[in-house]
C-alpha positions, 0 to 999 in steps of 0.5 A, a space after each residue: 185659610 181656604 174655604 175647604 180648610 174652613 169647612 174641614 175644621 168646622 165639621 171636625 170641631 162642631 159636628 163630628 165631636 157633637 155626633 160622637 158625644 151623642 153616640 157615647 151618651 147613648 151607649 152609656 145609657 144602654 150600658 147602664 140599663 144592661 147593668 141595672 137589668 142584670 143586677 135586678 135579675 140577680 136579685 130576682 134569682 135569689 139575692 132579693 136583699 140587693 134588688 132594690 139598691 141597683 141605683 146605688 150599686 151602679 153609681 158606686 161601681 160605674 159612675 165616674 163623673 
């Protein structure tokens, strides 16, 4: 393996994957907040019965892990 091949393989495996994982995690957190805010807003506008169980709603509807 050449020095350049080593550099490329190291960057690809360690840094790019870690960077992408971090961005994906941040995007999922943003999406959860948006869904939660929309769900609570719906509760405020007339569906108060459901406004308090947004965490359960999110987990049942969107959580795949």
